[in-house]
C-alpha positions in Angstrom: 0.0 0.0 0.0 2.9 2.3 0.9 4.6 1.6 -2.5 1.3 2.4 -4.3 1.0 5.7 -2.5 4.6 6.5 -3.2 4.1 5.8 -6.9 1.1 8.1 -7.2 2.9 10.9 -5.2 5.9 10.7 -7.4 3.8 10.9 -10.6 1.9 13.9 -9.2 5.1 15.8 -8.5 6.5 15.1 -11.9 3.3 16.3 -13.6 3.3 19.5 -11.6 6.9 20.1 -12.5 6.2 19.6 -16.2 3.3 22.0 -16.1 5.2 24.7 -14.4 8.0 24.2 -16.8 5.7 24.7 -19.8 4.1 27.8 -18.3 7.4 29.4 -17.6 8.6 28.6 -21.1 5.7 30.3 -22.7 6.2 33.4 -20.6 10.0 33.7 -20.8 10.5 32.4 -24.4 12.9 29.5 -23.5 14.4 28.1 -26.6 15.7 24.6 -27.0 17.6 23.4 -30.0 17.9 19.7 -30.3 18.3 18.3 -26.8 20.5 21.1 -25.4 18.9 23.6 -23.0 20.2 27.2 -22.8 21.4 28.5 -19.5 19.0 31.1 -18.0 21.8 33.7 -17.8 22.0 33.8 -21.6 18.3 34.5 -22.0 17.6 38.2 -22.2 14.8 40.3 -23.6 15.3 42.6 -26.5 13.5 45.4 -25.0 15.4 45.5 -21.7 18.8 44.8 -23.1 19.3 46.4 -26.5 23.0 45.5 -26.4 22.5 41.7 -26.2 20.7 39.9 -29.0 19.3 36.4 -28.8 20.7 34.0 -31.4 18.1 33.4 -34.0 16.5 30.0 -33.7 13.5 28.8 -35.5 12.3 26.0 -33.1 11.3 26.9 -29.6 10.3 24.3 -27.0 11.3 23.0 -23.5 12.9 19.7 -22.3 10.3 17.0 -22.3 9.8 14.3 -19.5 7.3 11.5 -19.3 6.5 9.4 -16.3 6.7 5.6 -16.8 4.0 3.2 -16.0 1.2 5.9 -16.2 -2.0 4.8 -17.9 -3.9 7.1 -20.2 -7.5 7.1 -21.1 -6.9 9.8 -23.7 -3.5 11.0 -25.1 -1.6 13.1 -22.6 -0.1 16.4 -23.6 3.5 16.4 -22.6 4.9 19.5 -24.5 4.5 22.0 -27.3 6.5 22.6 -30.5 6.8 26.3 -31.5 8.6 28.2 -34.2 9.4 32.0 -34.4 8.6 32.2 -38.1 5.4 33.9 -38.9 3.3 31.4 -40.7 -0.4 31.7 -40.7 -1.4 28.3 -41.7 1.1 25.6 -40.6 1.4 21.9 -39.9 3.9 19.7 -38.0 5.4 16.3 -38.8 7.3 13.9 -36.4 9.9 11.4 -37.3 12.1 9.0 -35.1 11.6 6.5 -32.3 7.9 6.1 -31.5 6.8 8.8 -33.9 3.0 8.8 -34.7 2.7 5.5 -32.7 3.6 6.5 -29.2 4.0 10.2 -29.7 1.7 12.5 -31.9 1.6 16.2 -32.6 -1.4 18.3 -33.7 -1.6 21.4 -36.0 -1.0 23.7 -33.0 2.3 21.9 -32.2 1.0 20.2 -29.0 3.0 16.9 -28.3 1.0 14.0 -26.9 1.9 10.5 -25.6 -0.7 7.8 -26.4 0.3 4.8 -24.2 2.0 3.7 -21.1 5.9 3.7 -21.2 8.3 1.4 -19.3 11.7 2.9 -18.5 13.2 -0.6 -18.0 12.1 -1.4 -21.5 13.3 2.0 -23.0 14.5 5.0 -21.1 14.5 7.7 -23.8 13.2 8.4 -27.3 14.9 10.5 -30.0 12.6 12.4 -32.3 12.8 15.1 -35.0 10.2 17.7 -36.1 9.4 19.4 -39.4 7.2 22.5 -40.0 5.1 23.1 -43.2 2.9 25.9 -44.3 -0.5 25.6 -45.8 0.8 24.6 -49.1 2.8 21.9 -47.5 6.0 23.8 -48.1 8.8 23.0 -45.7 9.4 25.9 -43.4 11.7 24.4 -40.7 13.7 21.1 -41.0 15.1 18.6 -38.6 14.5 20.0 -35.2 15.8 17.3 -32.9 14.6 16.7 -29.3 14.5 13.9 -26.7 11.6 12.5 -24.7 13.0 11.1 -21.4 11.1 8.4 -19.5 11.1 9.3 -15.8 11.8 6.2 -13.5 9.6 5.2 -10.7 10.2 2.4 -8.1 8.1 -0.2 -9.9 10.5 -3.1 -9.6 11.4 -5.1 -6.5 14.9 -6.6 -5.9 15.5 -10.2 -7.1 17.9 -12.9 -5.9 19.0 -15.6 -8.4 18.4 -18.4 -5.9 19.5 -19.8 -2.6 23.1 -19.8 -1.4 25.5 -22.2 0.3 28.5 -21.4 2.4 31.0 -23.1 4.7 33.4 -22.2 7.4 35.7 -24.2 9.7 34.8 -24.5 13.3 36.7 -22.2 15.6 37.4 -19.8 12.8 38.3 -16.2 13.9 35.9 -13.3 13.8 35.5 -11.7 10.4 36.1 -14.9 8.4 34.2 -14.9 5.1 31.4 -17.4 4.8 29.6 -16.4 1.6 28.4 -13.5 -0.5 25.0 -12.7 -1.9 23.9 -10.3 -4.7 20.4 -9.2 -5.7 19.4 -7.3 -8.8 16.8 -4.4 -9.4 15.5 -3.5 -12.8 15.0 0.2 -11.7 17.5 2.9 -12.5 20.7 2.2 -10.5 21.6 5.8 -10.5 18.6 6.6 -8.4 17.4 5.4 -5.1 14.9 3.1 -6.9 17.8 0.7 -7.9 20.1 1.2 -4.9 20.0 -1.9 -2.7 20.9 -2.6 0.9 21.3 -6.0 2.6 20.5 -7.3 6.1 20.0 -10.5 8.1 16.5 -11.1 9.4 16.9 -14.6 11.0 19.6 -16.4 13.0 22.2 -13.6 13.0 23.7 -14.4 16.3 26.8 -16.0 14.8 27.1 -14.2 11.5 26.9 -10.7 10.1 26.5 -9.2 6.6 27.9 -6.1 4.8 24.8 -4.1 3.9 26.3 -2.7 0.6 28.4 -5.7 -0.7 26.3 -8.6 0.7 29.4 -10.4 2.1 28.5 -12.7 5.1 31.2 -13.1 7.7 31.6 -14.8 11.1 31.0 -12.6 14.1 32.1 -15.2 16.8 35.2 -17.5 17.1 33.4 -20.2 19.0 31.7 -22.2 16.3 31.7 -25.9 17.2 30.7 -28.5 14.7 30.1 -31.1 17.4 27.5 -28.7 18.9 25.9 -27.4 15.8 27.1 -28.3 12.3 24.7 -26.2 10.1 23.1 -22.8 10.2 20.4 -21.3 7.8 20.3 -17.5 7.7 17.8 -15.4 5.8 19.1 -12.3 3.9 16.9 -9.4 2.9 17.6 -7.0 0.0 15.7 -3.6 0.0 15.8 -0.8 -2.6 15.4 2.9 -1.9 18.7 2.5 0.0 17.1 0.4 2.6 14.3 2.8 3.6 11.2 1.2 5.0 9.2 2.3 1.9 11.5 0.4 -0.4 10.7 -2.9 -2.1 12.3 -6.1 -0.6 13.4 -9.6 -1.5 14.7 -12.5 0.6 16.8 -15.6 0.2 18.3 -18.3 2.4 21.9 -19.1 2.9 22.9 -22.6 4.3 26.1 -22.4 6.2 27.9 -25.7 7.0 30.4 -25.8 9.8 33.4 -27.8 8.7 35.2 -30.2 11.2 38.7 -29.7 12.4 40.7 -31.9 14.8 39.7 -30.3 18.1 38.9 -33.4 20.1 41.2 -36.0 21.6 40.5 -39.7 20.8 39.4 -41.6 23.9 39.3 -45.3 24.8 35.8 -46.6 25.2 37.0 -48.9 28.0 39.8 -48.7 30.5 40.5 -52.5 30.3 40.5 -54.8 27.3 40.4 -58.6 27.8 41.6 -60.4 24.6 42.2 -64.0 23.6 44.4 -65.4 20.9 45.3 -69.0 19.8 49.0 -69.8 19.9 49.1 -70.6 16.2 47.8 -67.1 15.2 49.6 -65.9 12.1 52.0 -63.1 12.2 50.9 -59.6 11.2 47.2 -60.5 11.5 44.7 -58.8 13.6 43.9 -60.2 17.1 41.2 -57.7 18.2 40.3 -54.0 18.0 40.8 -51.3 20.7 37.8 -49.0 19.9 38.2 -45.3 20.3 35.6 -42.5 20.7 36.4 -39.3 18.8 33.7 -36.6 18.3 35.6 -35.4 15.2 34.9 -36.8 11.8 36.9 -39.8 10.6 39.5 -37.8 8.6 40.3 -35.8 11.7 40.5 -38.8 13.9 44.3 -39.2 14.1 45.2 -41.2 17.1 48.8 -42.3 17.8 49.4 -45.3 20.0 52.2 -46.2 22.4 52.5 -49.9 23.3 55.4 -51.3 25.5 55.5 -54.8 23.9 57.8 -56.5 21.4 55.3 -59.3 20.8 52.4 -57.1 19.7 51.9 -53.8 17.9 48.9 -51.6 17.0 47.8 -50.6 13.5 45.1 -48.1 12.6 41.9 -49.8 11.3 39.7 -48.5 8.5 37.7 -46.5 11.1 41.0 -45.2 12.7 40.6 -47.4 15.7 43.5 -49.5 17.0 43.9 -53.1 15.7 46.1 -55.3 17.9 48.5 -57.2 15.6 50.9 -60.1 16.3 54.6 -59.3 15.8 56.2 -62.5 17.1 55.1 -66.1 17.2 53.3 -67.3 20.3 53.9 -70.5 22.3 51.4 -71.5 24.9 53.9 -73.8 26.6 56.4 -71.0 27.0 54.1 -68.1 27.9 50.3 -68.2 28.1 49.4 -64.5 29.0 50.5 -61.0 28.3 49.6 -57.7 30.0 50.6 -54.1 29.1 49.3 -50.5 29.1 48.5 -48.7 25.8 48.5 -44.9 25.5 46.8 -42.8 22.8 47.4 -39.2 21.9 46.7 -36.8 19.0 48.6 -34.0 17.3 46.7 -30.9 18.3 49.6 -28.5 17.7 47.6 -26.3 15.3 44.7 -25.9 17.8 44.7 -22.4 19.4 42.4 -23.5 22.1 42.4 -26.6 24.4 40.5 -29.6 23.1 36.9 -29.8 24.0 37.3 -33.1 25.9 40.7 -32.5 27.3 39.5 -33.2 30.8 37.2 -36.2 30.1 39.2 -38.2 27.5 40.5 -41.7 28.5 44.0 -41.8 27.0 45.4 -44.9 28.7 44.0 -48.5 28.8 45.1 -51.8 30.2 45.3 -54.7 27.7 45.3 -58.3 28.9 45.9 -61.0 26.3 45.4 -64.7 27.1 47.1 -67.3 24.8 45.0 -70.4 24.0 46.6 -73.8 23.6 46.1 -75.6 20.2 47.4 -78.9 18.8 50.4 -77.9 16.8 52.2 -79.9 14.1 55.7 -81.0 14.7 58.3 -78.2 14.6 61.7 -78.7 13.0 64.8 -77.5 14.7 65.9 -75.7 11.5 63.9 -74.0 8.7 66.1 -75.7 6.1 68.8 -78.4 6.4 72.1 -78.4 4.5 74.3 -81.5 4.3 77.4 -82.4 2.3 78.0 -85.9 1.0 81.2 -87.1 -0.8 80.5 -88.6 -4.2 81.1 -92.2 -5.1 80.7 -93.4 -1.5 77.9 -95.1 0.4 77.3 -92.9 3.5 75.2 -94.2 6.4 75.4 -91.1 8.5 74.8 -87.9 6.5 73.1 -86.1 9.3 69.8 -86.1 11.1 66.6 -84.1 10.6 64.9 -83.4 13.9 61.4 -82.4 14.7 59.6 -82.2 18.1 56.0 -82.0 19.2 55.6 -78.6 20.9 52.5 -79.7 22.8 52.2 -81.7 26.0 52.4 -84.6 26.2 55.1 -85.0 23.5 54.1 -87.4 20.8 56.5 -89.6 18.8 57.5 -88.3 15.4 57.8 -90.4 12.2 59.9 -89.2 9.3 59.6 -89.9 5.6 60.9 -88.5 2.3 58.2 -87.5 -0.2 60.2 -88.2 -3.4 60.2 -92.0 -3.9 63.1 -91.8 -6.4 65.4 -89.8 -4.1 68.8 -91.4 -3.7 68.7 -90.5 0.0 66.8 -92.5 2.5 65.8 -91.6 6.1 65.3 -93.5 9.2 61.6 -93.2 10.1 62.3 -93.1 13.8 65.5 -91.1 14.2 65.5 -88.9 11.1 69.0 -90.1 10.2 69.8 -89.6 6.5 71.9 -92.1 4.5 72.6 -92.8 0.8 70.6 -95.4 -1.1 73.2 -95.5 -3.8 76.5 -93.8 -4.7 76.2 -90.2 -5.8 77.9 -88.7 -8.8 78.5 -85.0 -8.7 79.1 -84.8 -12.4 75.5 -86.2 -13.0 73.8 -84.1 -10.3 75.7 -81.7 -8.0 72.8 -81.1 -5.5 69.8 -83.1 -4.3 66.9 -81.2 -2.9 63.9 -82.9 -1.3 61.3 -82.6 1.4 61.1 -84.5 4.6 57.7 -85.0 6.3 57.4 -85.2 10.0 54.1 -86.6 11.3 52.8 -87.3 14.8 52.1 -90.9 15.4 49.9 -92.6 14.6 48.1 -90.3 12.1 48.5 -86.9 13.7 49.5 -83.5 12.4 52.3 -83.2 9.9 54.9 -80.6 8.8 57.5 -80.4 6.1 61.0 -79.2 5.8 63.4 -78.7 2.9 66.7 -80.6 2.8 69.6 -79.7 0.5 72.3 -82.3 -0.1 75.5 -81.0 -1.7 77.6 -83.6 -3.4 81.2 -83.1 -2.6 83.5 -83.6 -5.6 86.4 -86.1 -5.5 89.0 -86.6 -8.2 87.3 -89.5 -10.0 87.5 -88.4 -13.6 90.6 -88.7 -15.7 91.8 -85.7 -17.7 90.9 -85.5 -21.3 93.2 -84.1 -24.1 91.9 -81.0 -25.9 93.8 -80.2 -29.0 93.2 -78.9 -32.5 94.2 -80.9 -35.6 98.0 -81.4 -35.7 100.0 -81.8 -38.9 103.7 -81.9 -39.9 105.1 -80.3 -43.0 107.8 -81.9 -45.1 110.1 -79.0 -44.5 109.6 -78.8 -40.7 112.9 -78.6 -39.0 114.0 -79.6 -35.5 112.3 -77.5 -32.8 109.3 -76.6 -34.9 106.1 -76.4 -32.7 103.4 -78.3 -34.6 100.6 -78.0 -32.0 99.6 -76.9 -28.5 98.2 -79.4 -26.0 95.5 -78.6 -23.4 93.3 -80.7 -21.2 89.9 -80.7 -19.5 88.6 -82.4 -16.4 85.0 -83.0 -15.4 85.9 -82.8 -11.7 85.2 -79.5 -9.9 88.6 -79.4 -8.2 91.3 -77.2 -9.7 93.7 -79.3 -11.7 97.4 -78.9 -12.4 97.9 -80.7 -15.7 101.2 -82.1 -16.8 102.0 -83.5 -20.2 104.5 -86.1 -21.3 105.0 -88.9 -23.9 103.8 -92.3 -22.8 106.2 -93.9 -25.3 109.4 -92.3 -26.4 109.2 -91.0 -30.0 112.2 -90.5 -32.3 110.5 -87.7 -34.2 108.5 -85.7 -31.6 108.8 -84.5 -28.0 106.6 -82.5 -25.6 107.6 -79.2 -24.1 105.5 -78.7 -20.8 105.2 -75.1 -19.7 103.7 -75.9 -16.3 100.6 -73.7 -16.9 98.3 -76.5 -18.0 99.5 -76.2 -21.6 102.3 -77.9 -23.6 103.7 -77.8 -27.1 104.3 -80.7 -29.4 107.8 -80.1 -31.0 109.6 -81.8 -33.9 112.5 -83.8 -32.5 114.0 -85.2 -35.7 113.1 -84.8 -39.4 112.8 -84.6 -42.3 109.4 -85.9 -43.3 107.9 -87.0 -46.6 104.4 -87.5 -47.8 105.7 -90.6 -49.8 106.7 -92.2 -46.6 104.0 -94.9 -45.9 104.4 -94.5 -42.2 101.6 -92.7 -40.3 102.8 -90.5 -37.5 101.2 -90.5 -34.0 102.2 -90.0 -30.4 100.8 -91.3 -27.1 100.2 -88.3 -24.8 100.1 -88.9 -21.1 98.2 -86.3 -19.0 98.3 -86.2 -15.2 95.7 -84.0 -13.3 97.8 -83.5 -10.2 94.8 -84.3 -7.9 94.3 -86.6 -4.9 94.6 -89.3 -5.9 96.5 -88.5 -9.1 94.7 -89.7 -12.2 96.4 -90.2 -15.5 95.1 -90.7 -19.0 96.9 -91.7 -22.2 95.5 -90.5 -25.6 96.8 -91.5 -29.0 97.3 -88.3 -31.0 97.4 -88.7 -34.8 99.6 -86.4 -36.8 98.9 -85.8 -40.5 101.7 -85.5 -43.1 101.3 -82.5 -45.4 103.1 -80.4 -47.9 103.3 -76.8 -46.9 104.6 -73.5 -48.2 107.2 -71.3 -46.5 104.6 -70.0 -44.0 103.5 -73.5 -43.0 100.2 -73.2 -44.9 99.0 -76.6 -46.1 98.9 -77.2 -49.8 98.4 -80.9 -49.8 98.0 -83.7 -47.2 98.4 -87.4 -47.2 95.2 -89.3 -47.0 94.6 -90.6 -43.5 93.2 -94.1 -42.9 89.5 -94.0 -42.2 88.5 -95.4 -38.8 85.1 -96.0 -37.5 84.2 -96.4 -33.9 81.0 -98.0 -32.8 79.8 -97.8 -29.2 78.9 -100.9 -27.2 75.2 -99.8 -27.1 75.1 -99.6 -30.9 76.6 -103.0 -31.2 74.0 -104.5 -28.9 71.2 -102.8 -30.8 72.5 -104.1 -34.1 72.9 -107.6 -32.7 69.3 -107.7 -31.4 68.0 -106.5 -34.7 69.9 -109.3 -36.5 68.6 -112.0 -34.1 65.0 -110.7 -34.5 65.2 -110.9 -38.3 66.7 -114.4 -38.1 63.9 -115.7 -35.9 61.3 -114.3 -38.2 62.9 -115.9 -41.3 63.2 -119.3 -39.5 59.5 -119.2 -38.5 58.5 -118.3 -42.0 60.5 -121.1 -43.6 59.1 -123.6 -41.1 55.6 -122.5 -41.9 56.1 -122.9 -45.7 57.6 -126.3 -45.2 54.7 -127.4 -43.1 52.2 -126.3 -45.7 54.2 -128.1 -48.4 54.1 -131.4 -46.4 50.4 -130.9 -45.8 49.7 -130.6 -49.6 51.8 -133.7 -50.2 49.9 -135.7 -47.7 46.6 -134.5 -49.2 47.8 -135.7 -52.6 48.5 -139.2 -51.5 45.7 -139.6 -49.0 43.1 -140.5 -51.7 40.3 -139.2 -49.5 37.3 -137.4 -50.9 36.3 -134.2 -49.3 33.1 -132.4 -49.6 31.3 -129.5 -48.1 29.0 -130.0 -45.2 25.9 -127.8 -45.7 22.3 -128.0 -45.0 20.1 -129.1 -47.8 17.7 -126.3 -47.3 20.2 -123.8 -48.7 18.6 -121.1 -50.7 21.9 -119.7 -52.0 24.3 -116.9 -51.4 23.7 -115.5 -47.9 25.5 -116.1 -44.7 22.2 -116.4 -42.8 21.1 -119.1 -45.2 24.0 -121.4 -44.9 24.7 -123.4 -41.7 28.2 -124.7 -41.5 29.4 -127.2 -38.9 32.7 -127.7 -37.4 33.9 -131.2 -38.4 36.5 -131.3 -35.7 33.7 -132.0 -33.3 32.7 -135.1 -35.2 36.3 -136.2 -35.5 36.9 -135.9 -31.8 33.7 -137.8 -31.2 34.9 -140.7 -33.3 38.2 -140.8 -31.4 36.4 -141.5 -28.1 33.9 -143.8 -29.7 30.8 -141.7 -28.9 29.7 -141.9 -32.5 29.6 -145.7 -32.3 27.4 -145.7 -29.3 23.7 -144.9 -29.7 22.1 -143.3 -26.8 19.0 -145.0 -25.5 16.9 -142.1 -24.2 18.5 -138.7 -24.8 21.1 -137.1 -27.0 24.6 -136.3 -25.8 24.1 -132.7 -24.5 27.8 -131.8 -24.3 28.6 -133.1 -27.7 25.7 -131.3 -29.2 26.6 -128.0 -27.5 30.1 -128.2 -29.0 28.7 -128.1 -32.5 28.2 -124.3 -33.1 27.8 -122.1 -36.1 30.8 -120.0 -37.0 29.8 -116.5 -38.1 32.9 -116.2 -40.2 35.1 -119.2 -41.1 38.6 -118.7 -39.6 41.5 -120.5 -40.9 43.3 -122.8 -38.5 46.8 -124.1 -38.7 47.6 -127.4 -40.3 46.2 -129.5 -43.1 42.7 -128.0 -42.9 43.9 -124.5 -43.4 45.9 -125.4 -46.5 43.0 -127.3 -48.0 40.7 -124.4 -47.5 43.1 -122.1 -49.3 43.2 -124.6 -52.2 39.5 -124.9 -52.3 39.1 -121.1 -52.3 41.4 -120.8 -55.2 39.5 -123.5 -57.1 36.2 -121.8 -56.4 37.6 -118.4 -57.5 38.6 -119.9 -60.9 35.7 -122.3 -61.5 32.9 -120.5 -63.2 30.6 -123.5 -62.8 31.2 -123.9 -59.1 29.4 -122.5 -56.1 30.1 -118.9 -55.2 32.7 -118.5 -52.4 30.2 -117.2 -49.9 28.6 -120.7 -49.6 32.0 -122.2 -48.8 32.3 -122.5 -45.0 33.9 -125.5 -43.4 35.3 -128.6 -45.1 35.2 -132.0 -43.4 38.6 -133.5 -43.8 40.0 -136.4 -41.9 43.6 -137.4 -42.5 44.7 -140.8 -43.5 45.1 -141.8 -39.9 41.7 -140.7 -38.8 39.6 -143.4 -37.0 36.4 -141.9 -38.2 37.2 -142.3 -41.8 35.5 -140.3 -44.4 32.0 -138.9 -43.9 31.4 -138.6 -47.7 28.5 -140.5 -49.1 30.3 -141.0 -52.5 32.1 -144.2 -51.3 29.2 -145.4 -49.2 26.8 -148.2 -50.2 23.6 -149.6 -48.8 25.3 -152.6 -47.5 28.9 -151.5 -46.9 28.3 -149.6 -43.6 28.1 -151.4 -40.4 27.3 -148.2 -38.4 23.9 -147.1 -37.2 23.6 -143.3 -37.6 20.0 -143.0 -36.3 21.4 -141.4 -33.1 22.0 -138.3 -35.1 18.3 -137.7 -35.0 18.7 -137.2 -31.3 21.2 -134.3 -31.8 18.6 -131.9 -32.9 17.1 -130.5 -36.1 20.5 -129.5 -37.5 21.6 -133.1 -37.7 18.3 -134.6 -39.0 19.3 -134.2 -42.6 22.6 -136.0 -41.9 20.7 -138.8 -40.1 18.5 -139.3 -43.1 21.5 -139.6 -45.4 23.3 -142.2 -43.3 20.4 -143.8 -41.6 18.5 -146.9 -42.5 16.8 -145.3 -45.4 20.1 -143.8 -46.6 20.6 -145.9 -49.8 17.1 -145.4 -51.1 17.2 -141.7 -50.3 20.6 -141.4 -52.0 19.3 -143.3 -55.0 16.4 -141.0 -55.2 18.6 -138.0 -54.9 
């Protein structure tokens, strides 16, 4: 309501001022050219001052002001355009900003505004005027003037939003927290747009600069643990903060940031902890919890612990984790007790800590060790022994483990590697060799020994390292490049340098000499493990059929001293003056074969010989079988069923004639059963899915028959040829063929074949009582 009243009051004052200005202008003849107003001291009247003359100006009018936000029912006169030229009939014309739309002029030169203006939209309008006579002839041209929009307080201050600020607790007075800024669309050069700031809520701890809007701390006792957040309300008011000014408000959230101003305190004065004796090193046993009102990042405790068995490590929550530094042994010590202190670095704090008098900075820690069943413990973490090679050693050393618990249990030892050349006494842990060791094959032997409580208790393992000690058990070996002599070599010529190697690890001192004296060569030993082969007597000739060689003896100088003798061949060559070979005598080619190669070759020869003998014997046996078949005079024929329908394996039933032959040998065919067939004999006669060749005469005969069947176009196809009944010349059963049989020539009764089943019924009909008639019919 007050703002509305103020608006109307301001508008009334402006209107009165404009009216008075117009009236004075008409009486005093004020002249305005463009937008420039003449100073009153320059305005004089002609009549009273004949010496001073007014500059001639055609346009005459005053400065023009229009109040913003004023509504008009009809156009409002805001000024008058005049000219000092005498024109009876005249007219005016406006051009420029808002001409003829916002501003109009009549034939008398009265200037009107037609609609409401807004200074915040446009604060001034630039116009020009022209004067015409009755014939629309231009009298005056381009008179410029400005219509200024007068500002009123029609806009309230505006904040862009809410604000956030922060400040550390215990900050000094005057510390900046945040800064706010509001805007006002009114003219900032007037009181309408001049703002002032103030706090209207919760201003006990903070203050604000009324001009800049900066919020600062007015106390130095902010405590996050007491209050961590403040919300203050800021008011912005125009008219320089007068009560009649428009206002706007916003809120500022102020967070109090934490600093380390509290001492960490134990939650208990005594901690009772338990830990098993097999607890792993550097692992947590338990946690000593601390209370600290500060936030986690400012909880910075430092512990002091008088113990060399335990230590304290900060946990994820900055509490104290009790850690194990040394191994525990219940049998040695079963309890520990010590005092722990905690402190914090508060050097940067200007005031004493809030809880300096109530914090618990010392605590008693009692740790009880619990007994557990532990595996055997070795006396050493790793065992090292040395064994001399090429010897059987029964007492290398002992691996010892004990049971740390009470009562002590017996320990049994074993080696995990079954191929290890070392064995161990299962009771005493004494190590010995299973076989002789060779350092040149394997210099060290590493294996694991298991110790286990009897009978099947806990077990533990230890590493054992056996180093094989070298002895002088390898003869030295000659190492030399190819050596040759030239025909023109004279006495004393060095034809080669001798060196030696030794597989043993011991440092050797090689000496070289000739095993057999040579009339042509000698050895010059330098005593530094090298020697030269020197010409003793010459000359030499490639035409000489003799091949040159020397036996070099090498001694290694070890304990015991070992010596080797090596035959060194020397080539005969023809050389130039610089001992460069031009031609050499061909050396006899020698071939060396190892014992293993000889054994392999011998085994191959024996294998081939055995195979050849077996093959020859088989061929001879087959030949004898064919000869016996040729002279036997027996007739053989196929045994098939007479219901054959040709060609298929399922249609042909073949029978194993060996069953019949064996039956004839024991006389079962001569005996006719009274009541029932012979079950075992019948069971032995089975159908063969595929005929298999057997060794002996039968196999040879089958092969012959197969060949005949393959080449006889009139014969039966081979797939009907199964098993042939063949009895040798010494068979007691004789031939089963019906070709040589007659109705009266057989004294055997074959009716018993009917009792053998349906498969032998056809055979019984052939050789039974009705056999001759049936055969005659067939």
